[in-house]
N, C-alpha and C positions, 0 to 999 in steps of 0.2 A: 776854930771856924766853924760855923754851923752848918748843918746840913741845909741845903738850898742855896748856899752862897755860890756866886758866880765867879770864876777864876780865869784870869788870862794867863797862860802858861807858856814859858820859852825854855826849851830845853837846848842847852848849849853844849858844844863838844871840843875837846882840845884841838889846836889849830893843826896838828898832824893828822888827825881823823878828817876823812873825806866830808862828812857832814859838818857844816858849819853850825846849823840849828835848825829847829822846827818849831812851830807856834800853834796853839790851839787855844779854843775856849771851852771851859767844861763847868758843870755844876756837880757840887757835892751831893750824892744820893744816900750815903750812909756814913756812919762814924763809929768806929769802935776802939775803945782803950786798948793799948798794946803793951805788953809787958815783955821784955827780952833782955835776959841777963841782968845788968843795972841800968838799963834804960827803960823809962816808962814814957809813953807817948801815945799818939792815935794813929790809927790807919783809916784811910778814906776811900770810898769808893766814888769813882768820877763817872758822869755821862757827858761824852764829848758832843757839845752843840755845833761847833764851827771848827773847820780845820780844811786847808785847801788839799787839792787832790794829791799833789807832789808830797806833802807833809803826812798825808794819810798813810801812804806806801812806805815812807819812812819809818813811820811809828809801827805799822804792821810788821814789817821785816824785823824791827829791833825787838818787839814783844815775842815773836815767834823764835827769836835766837837765830834767824836765818840771814842777818845782815852780813854781807859781804863787802869789804872796803871797795871792790871793783863794780860792784853791781849797779850803783846809780852814777857810774862815770859816763861823760859823754861818749857817744860813737854810736857803733851798731846796736841793734835790739839784743838785749840780754836773755840767754836761755834760761828758762825755767821761771821767768817773770809772767804774770797774767797779760793777756793781749791788750788789755786797756791800761797798762801801766804807762803813765805818761813818758817814760824814756824809750817805749816801742813806738811811739807816734812821730 
């Protein structure tokens, strides 16, 4: 895939996991050859160009390693989430 290509990405989770999926559109901004043990491939840098607010929070929590299975469940506002998180409104 060349630098500059636009991708529609859907990240899916197992049925038992609270998250079903999240979707985004991103462009490839860099590409590097990647060698690891016996695998040869590429690593890509992405710039997200479109993502809905709820999916943005899911992605943010996952990337920070702070996702808790109960954090995005329905109900009362969750402690530790930013005030503008969709689940706090």
